[in-house]
C-alpha positions in Angstrom: 4.6 23.0 78.8 4.4 24.6 75.4 4.8 22.4 72.3 6.1 24.2 69.2 5.2 22.6 65.9 8.1 22.4 63.4 7.2 24.0 60.2 7.2 21.8 56.8 7.7 18.9 58.9 6.9 15.9 56.6 5.7 13.6 59.3 3.4 16.3 60.8 2.1 17.4 57.2 1.4 13.8 56.4 -0.6 13.2 59.7 -2.6 16.6 59.2 -3.4 15.4 55.5 -4.6 12.1 56.8 -7.4 13.6 58.6 -9.0 15.0 55.3 -8.6 11.2 54.3 -10.5 10.1 57.5 -13.4 12.7 57.4 -13.9 12.7 53.5 -15.5 9.2 53.8 -18.4 11.1 55.6 -18.1 14.1 52.9 -18.4 12.0 50.0 -21.0 9.4 51.4 -23.2 12.4 52.4 -23.7 13.6 48.7 -23.2 10.2 47.0 -25.3 8.1 49.3 -27.0 9.8 52.0 -28.9 12.4 49.9 -30.4 9.9 47.3 -31.1 7.5 50.3 -33.1 10.3 52.1 -35.0 11.4 48.7 -35.6 7.7 48.0 -36.1 5.7 51.2 -36.7 8.2 54.0 -39.1 10.5 52.4 -42.5 8.7 51.1 -43.1 8.7 47.3 -45.8 11.2 48.2 -43.5 13.7 49.7 -43.7 14.9 53.6 -45.2 18.0 54.9 -46.6 18.9 51.5 -42.9 19.2 49.8 -40.9 17.0 47.5 -37.9 15.3 48.8 -35.2 17.6 47.0 -37.0 20.6 48.6 -36.9 19.1 52.0 -33.2 18.2 51.6 -32.5 21.9 50.4 -34.0 23.3 53.3 -32.3 20.9 55.8 -29.1 21.8 54.2 -29.7 25.5 54.7 -31.0 25.2 58.2 -27.7 23.1 59.1 -25.5 25.9 57.8 -27.4 28.6 59.7 -27.0 26.8 63.0 -23.3 26.2 62.3 -23.1 30.0 61.5 -24.1 30.7 64.9 -21.6 28.5 67.0 -18.3 28.3 64.7 -16.5 31.4 65.5 -17.0 30.7 69.4 -15.3 27.2 69.0 -12.5 28.7 67.0 -11.7 31.4 69.6 -12.1 28.7 72.3 -9.5 26.4 70.6 -7.0 29.4 70.3 -7.3 30.6 74.0 -7.1 27.1 75.4 -4.5 25.8 72.9 -6.6 22.5 72.4 -7.3 22.5 68.6 -6.2 18.9 68.6 -8.4 18.0 71.4 -11.5 19.7 70.0 -10.9 18.2 66.5 -10.7 14.7 68.0 -14.1 15.3 70.1 -16.0 16.8 67.2 -14.8 14.3 64.7 -15.9 11.4 67.0 -19.4 13.0 67.6 -19.9 13.5 63.9 -18.9 9.8 63.4 -21.3 8.1 65.9 -24.3 10.1 64.4 -23.1 9.1 61.0 -23.5 5.5 62.2 -26.7 6.2 64.0 -28.4 6.8 60.4 -28.3 3.0 59.8 -31.1 2.8 62.5 -33.4 5.7 61.2 -36.6 3.8 59.7 -38.0 4.6 56.3 -40.6 7.4 56.7 -39.0 8.7 60.2 -38.3 12.3 58.4 -37.8 14.2 61.7 -35.5 11.6 63.3 -33.3 11.7 60.2 -33.2 15.3 60.1 -32.0 15.4 63.6 -29.4 12.7 63.3 -28.1 14.0 60.1 -27.7 17.7 61.6 -25.7 16.5 64.5 -23.5 14.5 62.2 -23.1 17.7 60.1 -22.2 19.8 63.2 -19.4 17.3 64.1 -18.0 17.3 60.7 -17.9 21.2 60.2 -16.9 21.9 63.7 -13.9 19.4 63.6 -12.7 21.1 60.1 -12.6 24.4 62.1 -9.8 23.2 64.2 -8.2 21.0 61.4 -7.7 23.9 59.2 -6.4 26.2 62.0 -3.4 23.9 61.9 -2.5 24.9 58.4 -0.6 28.1 59.0 1.3 26.6 61.9 2.7 23.5 60.1 3.6 25.5 56.9 5.3 28.6 55.7 4.1 31.0 52.8 5.8 29.2 50.0 4.6 25.8 51.0 0.9 26.5 52.2 -0.7 26.3 48.7 0.9 22.9 48.3 0.2 21.6 51.6 -3.7 22.9 51.5 -4.0 21.0 48.0 -2.3 17.9 49.5 -4.9 17.9 52.0 -7.8 18.1 49.6 -6.0 15.4 47.4 -5.8 12.9 50.1 -9.3 13.8 51.0 -10.5 13.0 47.5 -8.6 9.7 47.3 -9.7 8.5 50.9 -13.4 9.5 50.2 -13.3 8.0 46.8 -12.0 4.7 48.0 -14.4 4.3 50.6 -17.3 5.2 48.3 -16.1 2.7 46.0 -16.1 0.1 48.6 -19.6 0.9 49.6 -20.6 0.9 46.0 -19.3 -2.6 45.4 -21.5 -3.7 48.4 -24.6 -2.0 46.9 -23.9 -3.6 43.5 -23.5 -7.1 44.9 -26.9 -6.7 47.0 -28.5 -5.4 43.9 -27.4 -8.4 42.0 -28.8 -10.7 44.9 -25.2 -12.4 45.4 -24.7 -11.6 49.1 -28.1 -12.3 50.6 -29.1 -8.8 51.4 -31.5 -6.2 49.9 -30.0 -2.9 48.5 -31.6 -0.7 51.1 -29.5 -2.6 53.8 -26.4 -2.5 51.7 -27.0 1.2 51.5 -27.4 1.5 55.2 -24.3 -0.6 55.9 -22.5 1.9 53.6 -23.5 4.8 55.5 -22.6 3.0 58.7 -19.2 2.4 57.5 -18.2 5.8 56.8 -18.6 6.7 60.5 -16.2 3.7 61.1 -13.9 4.8 58.5 -14.0 8.6 59.9 -13.0 7.4 63.4 -10.5 4.8 62.7 -8.4 7.2 60.5 -9.0 10.0 62.8 -7.1 8.0 65.6 -4.4 7.3 63.0 -3.8 11.0 61.9 -3.9 12.3 65.3 -0.9 10.2 66.7 1.6 12.5 65.1 -0.2 15.8 64.9 1.0 17.5 68.2 -0.9 20.2 69.7 0.8 23.8 69.5 1.4 26.2 72.2 0.0 26.1 75.9 -3.2 27.4 77.5 -3.5 31.0 78.6 -4.5 31.6 82.1 -8.0 32.5 82.6 -8.4 36.3 83.4 -9.2 36.7 87.1 -12.9 37.6 86.6 -13.6 34.1 85.5 -12.2 32.6 88.8 -14.4 30.0 89.8 -16.3 29.6 86.8 -16.7 26.2 85.2 -13.7 26.1 82.4 -15.9 25.3 79.4 -18.3 28.1 80.5 -15.4 30.6 80.9 -13.9 29.4 77.7 -17.3 29.8 75.8 -17.6 33.6 77.3 -14.2 34.5 76.4 -14.4 32.9 72.9 -17.5 34.9 72.4 -15.9 38.1 73.7 -12.8 37.8 71.3 -14.9 36.7 68.6 -17.1 40.0 68.5 -14.0 41.9 69.1 -12.3 40.5 66.1 -15.4 40.9 64.0 -15.3 44.7 64.8 -11.7 44.8 64.0 -12.0 43.1 60.7 -14.1 45.9 59.5 -11.0 48.2 59.5 -9.2 45.7 57.1 -10.8 46.2 54.1 -8.8 43.8 51.7 -9.3 40.8 53.9 -12.9 41.7 54.4 -13.4 42.0 50.8 -12.0 38.5 50.1 -14.2 37.0 52.9 -17.2 38.5 51.1 -16.1 37.2 47.9 -15.4 33.8 49.3 -18.9 33.9 51.0 -20.5 34.5 47.6 -18.7 32.1 45.4 -18.5 29.4 48.1 -22.3 29.5 48.2 -22.3 28.2 44.7 -19.7 25.2 45.4 -21.4 24.2 48.5 -24.8 24.0 47.0 -23.6 22.0 44.0 -21.9 19.8 46.8 -25.0 19.5 48.9 -27.8 19.3 46.2 -26.2 17.5 43.3 -27.1 14.0 44.6 -30.5 14.7 45.3 -31.0 16.5 42.0 -29.7 13.5 40.2 -32.0 11.0 41.8 -35.1 13.3 42.3 -34.9 15.5 39.1 -32.7 13.5 36.5 -34.4 10.2 37.7 -31.1 8.4 38.0 -30.5 5.3 39.9 -28.3 5.4 43.3 -25.6 3.3 41.6 -25.4 6.0 38.7 -25.2 8.8 41.3 -22.5 6.9 43.0 -20.6 6.5 40.0 -20.7 10.2 39.3 -19.4 10.9 42.8 -16.5 8.7 42.3 -15.5 10.3 39.2 -15.7 13.8 41.1 -13.5 12.3 43.8 -10.7 10.9 41.8 -10.6 13.6 39.3 -10.6 16.3 41.9 -7.4 14.5 43.3 -5.6 15.7 40.1 -7.4 18.9 40.2 -6.1 19.8 43.3 -2.6 19.5 42.5 -3.3 20.8 38.9 -4.5 24.2 40.3 -1.8 24.3 42.9 0.5 24.3 40.2 -1.4 26.8 38.2 -1.4 29.0 41.3 2.4 28.7 41.5 2.7 30.1 37.9 -0.2 32.8 37.8 -0.9 33.4 41.6 -3.7 32.0 43.7 -6.2 34.6 43.0 -6.0 34.3 39.4 -6.1 30.7 39.5 -9.5 31.0 41.4 -11.1 33.4 39.0 -10.2 30.9 36.3 -11.7 28.4 38.2 -15.2 30.3 38.8 -15.4 30.9 35.1 -15.6 27.0 34.6 -18.1 26.8 37.4 -20.3 29.2 35.4 -20.3 26.9 32.1 -21.0 24.0 34.5 -24.2 25.4 35.9 -25.6 26.0 32.5 -24.8 22.4 31.5 -26.4 21.1 34.5 -29.5 22.9 33.5 -29.8 21.1 30.1 -29.0 17.6 31.3 -31.4 15.0 29.9 -33.5 12.9 32.0 -32.6 9.4 32.7 -29.4 9.5 30.9 -26.4 8.9 33.0 -23.5 9.6 30.5 -23.9 13.4 30.2 -24.1 13.5 33.9 -20.7 11.6 34.2 -19.2 14.1 31.8 -20.3 16.9 33.8 -19.0 15.1 37.1 -15.6 15.0 35.5 -15.4 18.6 35.0 -16.8 19.3 38.4 -14.1 17.2 40.0 -11.5 19.2 38.3 -12.5 22.5 39.4 -13.8 21.6 42.9 -10.4 20.5 44.2 -8.9 23.6 43.1 -11.4 26.4 44.3 -11.5 24.7 47.8 -7.7 24.2 48.3 -6.6 27.5 46.8 -9.3 29.6 48.9 -8.1 28.1 52.1 -4.5 28.6 51.5 -4.9 32.2 50.3 -6.9 33.0 53.4 -4.1 31.5 55.5 -1.7 33.8 53.9 -3.8 36.6 55.0 -4.5 36.0 58.7 -2.3 36.3 61.8 -0.9 33.0 62.8 -1.3 33.5 66.7 -5.1 33.5 66.1 -5.4 31.0 63.3 -8.3 28.8 64.6 -10.3 31.9 65.6 -9.7 33.2 62.1 -10.4 29.7 60.4 -13.5 29.7 62.8 -14.6 32.9 60.9 -13.6 31.3 57.7 -15.9 28.4 58.3 -18.7 30.8 59.6 -18.8 32.8 56.4 -18.9 29.6 54.4 -21.6 28.5 56.6 -23.3 31.7 56.3 -23.0 31.9 52.6 -24.1 28.0 52.5 -27.6 29.1 53.9 -28.7 31.0 50.9 -27.8 29.0 47.9 -29.7 25.6 49.2 -32.6 28.2 50.6 -32.9 29.7 47.1 -33.0 26.3 45.5 -35.5 25.0 47.8 -37.8 28.1 47.2 -37.4 27.9 43.3 -37.8 24.1 43.2 -40.8 24.4 45.5 -42.4 27.2 43.2 -41.6 25.5 40.0 -42.0 21.8 40.8 -38.6 21.2 39.4 -35.0 21.3 40.3 -33.9 22.7 36.9 -34.8 26.4 37.0 -33.5 26.2 40.6 -30.0 25.0 39.4 -29.6 28.3 37.2 -29.8 30.3 40.4 -26.2 28.9 41.4 -24.5 30.7 38.6 -25.2 34.2 39.9 -23.1 33.1 43.0 -20.1 32.3 41.0 -20.2 35.7 38.8 -20.7 37.8 41.6 -18.1 36.3 43.6 -15.5 36.5 40.9 -16.3 40.1 40.4 -15.6 40.8 44.0 -12.3 38.6 44.2 -11.1 40.5 41.2 -11.0 43.8 43.3 -9.1 42.0 46.1 -5.6 43.3 46.7 -3.8 40.3 48.0 -0.4 42.0 48.7 -2.2 44.7 50.8 -4.1 41.9 52.7 -1.1 40.1 53.5 0.9 43.1 54.6 -2.3 43.9 57.0 -1.2 41.1 59.4 1.4 43.0 61.0 -1.3 45.4 62.3 -3.3 42.7 64.0 -3.0 42.7 68.0 -5.2 40.5 70.2 -5.2 41.2 74.0 -3.8 38.1 75.9 -2.5 36.3 72.5 0.9 35.5 72.3 2.7 35.3 68.9 3.7 31.6 68.8 
């Protein structure tokens, strides 16, 4: 029997936002703890495969983004066709969480094992987010989507920040010798706990987040085909068809391209900053965690602040203002002094303020442009484009750092993504893109 989600229902929105609280423990731990743990513990001091730790980490982030780029649109289409966004979200969240816990058992020096385990955890995290984002247009209306999207990110920043704070306290106690374990063990427990947090709050969040719609009947040509195989084939076919049709809607396509470019900059900062701080700036793990805590709690206010700014000047103009600040941040990161935590903390505060805004507003602005009946498929595309863009920033960072032997010149490459992305976004006609939704049609897709 079909289920229809009541739009702007407070209980549903709270449950939806709580999944961001759940998975943000992983997202924050990945940058604040896992990245410096990899560069300081997993990779030997002499490097591995002839490369420094930060270079390997950058290549890992780029390779993971490429793999995700290949599978995300199919997963989104599968979720729309089977009306199973909630089921897919739960499955991938649990897979990602279990492999996060598995990092605890990776021994020092086992670089290939770590790369495999971490990659699977990343797949679970990003794939689950495709289905999570797909709920947004179905639980909101155009006048509430910006605020609800910002609320999800705000919950995530607080949840992720609280968890990392707990992990930080454990690491500090271990470093001080007061709890009978060394810092490495405390760090491993902190990573393991992020997976536990992710699972526990996912179960809580999904209790009041209903599935929307009902599964469509498989076409006759797929009779007798194993359901998962059939869904994969149908999803791929619909994805290819949607990609072709997207070429005829220039404003939506232009926004997606702009997002690809500037998101490359933000994703590079998120994924590289922890390793950059430990490997290039020679900061201690505890100092890196403090910086990430500042980012998390400031981003909570930043997400709401930019939501309010968007209400006054439009989401597009708010994002452009946000990108201008990112350019200045990139320049500032290049000049950070080595071994001094205070300037790094100051930069982290500004990063937190703009990070919440650019993520929340980009997601909600895109949500006002896409057809609701294929929201998961289009958020699958959104994720694909974000992952496709996220390939290049870390890859360029890795190449530049490998050639120069330092992350400082590499950090300047990030600035170009914000500048070019902002120029492209400035040319997007948002009203025309939103009006074009009426022209979309998907064979076999019923408007919910």
